[in-house]
C-alpha positions as CSV (number, residue, x, y, z in Angstrom):
1,M,7.5,-5.8,7.9
2,N,4.4,-5.4,10.0
3,E,2.4,-2.3,11.1
4,K,4.2,-2.0,14.4
5,E,7.7,-2.0,12.8
6,I,6.6,0.5,10.2
7,G,5.0,2.7,12.9
8,E,8.2,2.6,14.9
9,L,10.3,3.9,12.0
10,R,7.7,6.6,11.2
11,R,7.9,7.9,14.7
12,H,11.7,7.9,14.5
13,L,11.9,9.7,11.1
14,R,11.4,13.2,12.5
15,A,13.8,16.2,12.5
16,D,14.4,16.0,16.3
17,R,15.0,12.2,16.4
18,C,16.5,10.9,13.2
19,A,20.1,11.0,12.0
20,V,19.4,12.3,8.5
21,N,22.2,14.7,7.7
22,A,21.2,15.6,4.1
23,L,18.5,15.1,1.6
24,Y,19.4,14.2,-2.0
25,G,17.1,15.2,-4.8
26,C,16.6,15.0,-8.5
27,F,14.1,16.9,-10.6
28,V,12.9,15.1,-13.8
29,N,10.8,16.9,-16.4
30,D,7.9,15.4,-18.4
31,K,10.4,14.4,-21.2
32,K,12.2,12.1,-18.8
33,E,15.2,14.4,-18.7
34,I,17.1,15.2,-15.5
35,V,17.0,18.9,-15.1
36,S,18.8,19.2,-11.8
37,T,20.2,17.3,-8.8
38,F,21.0,18.7,-5.4
39,R,22.1,17.8,-1.9
40,Q,20.5,19.9,0.9
41,S,21.8,19.8,4.5
42,L,18.9,19.4,7.0
43,A,21.1,20.9,9.7
44,M,21.2,24.1,7.8
45,T,17.5,24.0,7.0
46,P,15.0,25.9,9.2
47,S,13.4,23.3,11.6
48,D,9.8,23.8,10.2
49,D,11.1,23.2,6.6
50,A,13.2,20.2,7.7
51,E,10.1,18.7,9.3
52,A,8.0,19.3,6.2
53,I,10.6,17.7,4.0
54,L,10.8,14.6,6.3
55,N,7.0,14.5,6.4
56,I,7.0,14.0,2.6
57,V,9.7,11.3,2.8
58,R,7.8,9.6,5.7
59,K,4.7,9.2,3.5
60,A,6.7,6.4,1.7
61,L,6.0,4.4,4.9
62,S,2.2,5.0,4.9
63,G,-0.8,3.0,3.8
64,T,-1.8,-0.6,4.3
65,V,0.6,-3.5,4.4
66,G,0.0,-5.8,1.4
67,K,-1.9,-3.0,-0.4
68,N,0.3,0.1,-0.4
69,L,3.3,-1.3,1.2
70,L,4.7,-4.4,-0.6
71,S,7.6,-6.7,0.2
72,L,9.9,-7.2,-2.8
73,P,12.2,-10.1,-1.9
74,F,15.7,-10.5,-3.5
75,T,16.9,-14.0,-4.3
76,T,20.0,-15.4,-2.6
77,E,21.8,-15.2,-6.0
78,Q,20.9,-11.5,-6.2
79,V,22.2,-10.8,-2.7
80,M,25.5,-12.7,-3.4
81,D,26.2,-11.1,-6.8
82,S,24.0,-8.7,-8.7
83,D,24.3,-5.1,-9.9
84,E,20.8,-4.2,-8.5
85,H,21.6,-5.4,-4.9
86,R,25.0,-3.7,-4.9
87,L,23.2,-0.5,-5.9
88,F,20.7,-0.6,-3.1
89,S,23.3,-1.6,-0.6
90,A,25.5,1.3,-1.6
91,L,22.7,3.8,-1.3
92,R,23.0,3.5,2.5
93,Q,26.7,4.5,2.5
94,Q,27.3,8.1,3.6
95,D,30.5,8.6,1.5
96,E,31.5,9.1,-2.1
97,T,30.4,5.5,-3.0
98,G,26.9,6.3,-1.7
99,E,26.7,9.5,-3.6
100,Q,27.7,7.8,-6.8
101,A,25.0,5.1,-6.2
102,I,22.4,7.8,-5.6
103,M,23.2,9.5,-8.9
104,Q,23.0,6.1,-10.6
105,L,19.6,5.5,-9.1
106,F,18.4,8.9,-10.3
107,E,19.6,8.1,-13.9
108,Q,17.9,4.7,-13.9
109,T,14.7,6.0,-12.5
110,A,14.5,8.9,-15.0
111,A,15.1,6.5,-17.9
112,T,12.6,4.0,-16.7
113,L,9.7,5.5,-14.8
114,R,6.6,6.6,-16.6
115,M,4.9,9.5,-14.9
116,E,2.3,11.9,-16.4
117,S,3.9,15.0,-14.8
118,P,7.4,16.2,-13.9
119,Y,8.5,14.7,-10.6
120,L,11.0,15.0,-7.8
121,I,13.1,12.0,-6.5
122,L,14.0,12.5,-2.8
123,L,16.3,10.2,-0.9
124,A,17.5,10.2,2.7
125,Q,20.0,8.1,4.5
126,D,19.5,7.4,8.2
127,S,20.8,5.4,11.1
128,Y,18.4,4.2,13.9
129,D,19.7,3.1,17.3
130,V,17.1,0.4,17.8
131,P,16.1,0.4,21.5
132,A,15.7,-2.8,23.4
133,F,12.2,-3.7,24.7
134,G,11.4,-5.5,27.9
135,K,8.5,-7.7,28.6
136,D,6.5,-4.6,29.6
137,G,7.1,-3.0,26.2
138,L,9.2,-0.2,27.7
139,D,12.5,0.9,26.2
140,G,15.6,-0.8,27.6
141,A,18.6,1.0,28.8
142,E,20.7,0.3,25.7
143,S,20.3,0.0,22.0
144,T,20.5,-3.6,20.7
145,D,21.4,-2.7,17.1
146,V,21.9,0.1,14.7
147,F,19.6,0.0,11.7
148,T,21.2,1.8,8.7
149,Y,18.9,2.3,5.8
150,C,17.9,4.6,2.9
151,I,14.4,5.8,2.1
152,C,13.3,7.2,-1.2
153,A,10.1,9.0,-2.3
154,V,9.1,9.9,-5.9
155,C,6.8,12.9,-5.8
156,P,4.8,14.5,-8.7
157,V,5.5,18.2,-9.1
158,K,2.3,20.0,-10.0
159,E,1.9,23.6,-11.3
160,T,-0.7,25.6,-9.5
161,K,-3.0,28.0,-11.4
162,P,-2.7,31.8,-11.2
163,A,-5.0,33.2,-8.5
164,L,-6.0,36.4,-6.8
165,G,-4.5,37.0,-3.4
166,F,-4.9,39.7,-0.7
167,F,-1.8,41.3,0.9
168,P,-2.8,42.8,4.3
169,S,0.5,44.7,4.6
170,E,-0.3,46.6,1.4
171,N,-4.1,46.5,1.9
172,A,-4.5,45.4,-1.7
173,F,-5.3,42.6,-4.0
174,K,-2.6,41.2,-6.3
175,S,-2.2,38.3,-8.7
176,L,-0.4,35.2,-7.4
177,M,1.7,33.7,-10.1
178,S,1.6,30.0,-10.8
179,N,4.0,27.9,-8.8
180,R,5.3,24.4,-8.6
181,V,4.2,22.4,-5.6
182,I,5.5,19.0,-4.5
183,A,2.7,16.5,-4.2
184,A,2.5,13.4,-2.0
185,P,4.8,10.5,-3.2
186,E,3.3,8.3,-5.9
187,L,5.9,5.6,-5.2
188,G,8.9,5.0,-3.0
189,F,11.0,2.4,-1.2
190,M,13.0,1.6,1.9
191,F,16.1,-0.6,1.9
192,P,16.7,-2.9,3.7
193,S,13.5,-3.9,5.3
194,F,13.1,-3.6,9.1
195,D,12.0,-7.2,9.9
196,D,11.9,-8.3,13.5
197,R,13.4,-4.9,14.2
198,C,16.6,-5.9,12.4
199,A,18.0,-5.2,8.9
200,N,16.8,-7.7,6.3
201,I,19.0,-7.3,3.2
202,Y,17.0,-9.9,1.4
203,D,13.9,-7.6,1.2
204,L,13.0,-4.2,0.0
205,L,9.9,-2.4,1.2
206,Y,8.1,-0.8,-1.8
207,Y,5.4,1.9,-1.5
208,T,2.7,2.6,-4.0
209,K,0.1,5.3,-3.5
210,N,-2.3,3.7,-6.0
211,A,-3.1,0.1,-5.0
212,G,-4.2,-0.5,-8.6
213,A,-1.1,0.7,-10.3
214,N,2.3,0.0,-8.7
215,H,4.6,1.1,-11.5
216,P,5.8,-2.3,-12.6
217,E,8.4,-0.7,-15.0
218,F,10.4,0.6,-11.9
219,I,10.2,-2.8,-10.2
220,E,11.3,-4.7,-13.3
221,E,14.1,-2.4,-14.5
222,V,15.5,-1.0,-11.3
223,V,14.8,-3.5,-8.5
224,H,14.8,-6.5,-10.8
225,T,12.3,-8.5,-8.8
226,A,9.0,-10.1,-9.6
227,V,6.2,-7.6,-9.9
228,P,3.5,-8.3,-7.3
229,M,-0.1,-8.2,-8.5
230,P,-1.7,-4.9,-7.6
231,A,-4.2,-5.1,-4.7
232,D,-7.2,-4.1,-6.8
233,L,-6.3,-6.7,-9.4
234,Q,-6.0,-9.4,-6.7
235,K,-9.6,-8.9,-5.7
236,D,-10.9,-9.0,-9.3
237,T,-8.8,-12.1,-10.1
238,F,-9.8,-13.9,-6.9
239,N,-13.5,-13.3,-7.7
240,D,-13.0,-14.4,-11.3
241,V,-11.4,-17.7,-10.1
242,L,-14.3,-18.3,-7.7
243,E,-16.9,-17.6,-10.3
244,S,-15.2,-19.8,-12.9
245,A,-14.6,-22.7,-10.6
246,L,-18.0,-22.7,-8.8
247,S,-20.2,-21.8,-11.7
248,D,-23.9,-22.0,-10.6
249,A,-22.8,-23.1,-7.1
250,C,-21.5,-19.5,-6.6
251,S,-24.6,-18.6,-4.5
252,L,-25.4,-15.8,-2.1
253,D,-25.0,-18.2,0.8
254,V,-21.5,-19.2,-0.3
255,A,-20.5,-15.5,-0.9
256,M,-21.7,-14.5,2.5
257,E,-20.2,-17.5,4.3
258,L,-16.8,-16.8,2.6
259,R,-16.9,-13.1,3.5
260,E,-17.9,-13.8,7.1
261,A,-15.1,-16.3,7.6
262,I,-12.5,-14.0,6.2
263,C,-13.7,-11.1,8.3
264,E,-13.6,-13.3,11.4
265,Q,-10.0,-14.1,10.6
266,L,-9.3,-10.4,10.5
267,E,-11.0,-9.8,13.8
268,D,-9.2,-12.8,15.4
269,A,-5.9,-11.3,14.4
270,K,-6.9,-7.9,15.8
271,M,-8.0,-9.4,19.1
272,A,-4.9,-11.5,19.4
273,D,-2.8,-8.4,18.8
274,D,-0.8,-10.4,16.3
275,D,2.2,-8.4,14.9
276,E,2.1,-10.4,11.6
277,P,-0.5,-9.3,9.0
278,P,-3.1,-12.0,8.5
279,V,-3.3,-13.8,5.1
280,V,-5.8,-16.0,3.3
281,S,-4.4,-19.1,1.7
282,K,-5.8,-21.4,-0.9
283,K,-6.4,-24.0,1.8
284,D,-8.3,-21.5,3.9
285,V,-10.7,-20.8,1.0
286,S,-11.1,-24.5,0.1
287,R,-12.0,-25.3,3.7
288,I,-14.7,-22.7,3.7
289,L,-16.1,-23.9,0.4
290,R,-16.3,-27.5,1.7
291,K,-18.1,-26.2,4.8
292,C,-20.6,-24.5,2.5
293,G,-21.3,-27.9,0.9
294,V,-19.6,-27.1,-2.4
295,E,-18.9,-30.3,-4.4
296,E,-15.3,-31.6,-4.1
297,S,-14.8,-31.5,-7.8
298,R,-15.5,-27.8,-7.8
299,V,-13.2,-27.2,-4.8
300,E,-10.4,-29.0,-6.7
301,T,-11.1,-26.8,-9.8
302,F,-10.9,-23.7,-7.6
303,E,-7.5,-24.9,-6.2
304,A,-6.1,-25.5,-9.7
305,E,-7.3,-22.1,-11.0
306,Y,-6.0,-20.3,-7.8
307,Q,-2.6,-21.9,-8.3
308,E,-2.5,-20.8,-11.9
309,A,-3.5,-17.2,-11.0
310,F,-1.6,-16.7,-7.7
311,G,0.9,-19.5,-7.4
312,N,1.7,-20.2,-3.8
313,T,1.0,-16.6,-2.8
314,D,-1.3,-16.0,0.1
315,L,-3.6,-12.9,-0.1
316,P,-4.2,-10.2,2.5
317,P,-7.8,-10.4,3.6
318,K,-8.5,-6.7,3.0
319,N,-7.5,-7.1,-0.6
320,I,-10.4,-9.5,-1.3
321,V,-13.1,-8.4,1.0
322,N,-14.3,-5.0,2.4
323,P,-14.9,-5.6,6.1
324,K,-16.7,-2.2,6.4
325,Q,-19.7,-3.0,4.1
326,I,-21.5,-5.5,1.9
327,E,-22.1,-4.4,-1.6
328,V,-24.8,-5.9,-3.8
329,Q,-24.8,-4.8,-7.4
330,T,-26.6,-5.4,-10.7
331,P,-25.9,-3.6,-14.0
332,D,-28.5,-1.0,-12.9
333,V,-28.7,-1.1,-9.1
334,Q,-26.1,-0.8,-6.4
335,I,-26.9,-1.4,-2.7
336,R,-24.6,-1.1,0.3
337,V,-25.5,-3.1,3.5
338,N,-24.3,-2.8,7.0
339,P,-21.7,-5.6,7.4
340,D,-23.4,-6.7,10.7
341,R,-26.7,-7.3,9.0
342,P,-26.1,-9.9,6.1
343,D,-29.4,-11.4,7.2
344,L,-31.2,-8.6,5.5
345,I,-30.3,-9.9,2.1
346,D,-32.0,-12.7,0.3
347,T,-32.4,-14.0,-3.3
348,R,-35.6,-15.6,-4.8
349,T,-37.2,-16.5,-8.0
350,I,-40.8,-15.4,-8.2
351,D,-42.9,-16.3,-11.3
352,G,-39.7,-17.1,-13.1
353,I,-38.1,-13.8,-12.4
354,K,-34.9,-13.5,-10.2
355,Y,-35.0,-11.0,-7.4
356,I,-32.6,-9.6,-4.8
357,L,-34.7,-9.0,-1.6
358,I,-33.7,-6.5,1.0
359,R,-35.8,-6.6,4.2
360,A,-37.0,-3.0,5.0
361,E,-38.8,-2.4,8.2
362,N,-38.2,1.2,9.4
363,G,-36.5,4.3,8.1
364,V,-36.7,3.8,4.4
365,S,-35.8,6.8,2.3
366,V,-35.4,7.6,-1.4
367,N,-33.2,10.5,-2.4
368,G,-33.2,11.5,1.3
369,M,-37.0,11.5,1.5
370,Q,-38.7,9.1,4.1
371,I,-41.2,6.9,2.4
372,K,-43.9,4.5,3.5
373,I,-44.1,1.0,2.2
374,G,-47.7,-0.2,1.6
375,E,-49.2,-3.5,2.6
């Protein structure tokens, strides 16, 4: 799914637009025990509360594609005959079969998921009359398809601390007892994916709040698909592969050229208004390294190590570079540089000592104090 398709569903998933009849829930304590399950009719829920509930569920469609929102593909064999795919398919059914599947999902999640606090599993079933779009982007007269899906959010439940409150009606201070509050989802999913504005039963959209920890135990034991490498680990692994393959050829010039080329790719995709999220492939990086004059043998080493680390997977550019800043770091110093001014950075060896040079002309401050640099 791309950002436009996700945005379209987010706009639809509101109390006055969607077809969610009821919300299914399950409360799991810190001992991985199911304490209670429930079914709450949204039609019988006050409109403000219903919107607040959907707002929590809708957060499972938030974040960055490739970082917080991950595609988990099912194999053809799984789609044809597997318990896990039958389970996710049944979750969409608004009948007794669907309710049984929901209870099964609750039980599998409670037995599998590792969370530090009690949590609430929320699941909604919805049908979206997908509007037709003309060349001008406006809605067509009739829907072209009905997208039937389920969306699930797993939310930590946190206990607030007792506090002192003021009650104007009584003109007095009173203690507020501790209470349990539903936090934003830590993980979730939508099935099937909404690809090309159609149902794709070969894919599940998975949400993780923390890009560095995507709860692989849930993916392995419930979804039964390959666990994608977390976004934060992708960056560290990519850098390790480059450092290992290039060795002493991993210079400032190469690092800057690589970063600039990847940022240009991001900007080109933005200017072209391309719906598909941009990716960086092994071939893209190899081409940039050759342009920088890196020896062919080292480029080949990079390709082999990339293949071992990532296989044939292309990487989202934002997972390997930060387009908003350049960061230069030593064990004792950290410097952030405007991404539009890479020319301010240089490296030199003076009297046998290695230095990072940052050109400073005007407006230099230390701890907020403007200083003068002598001749």
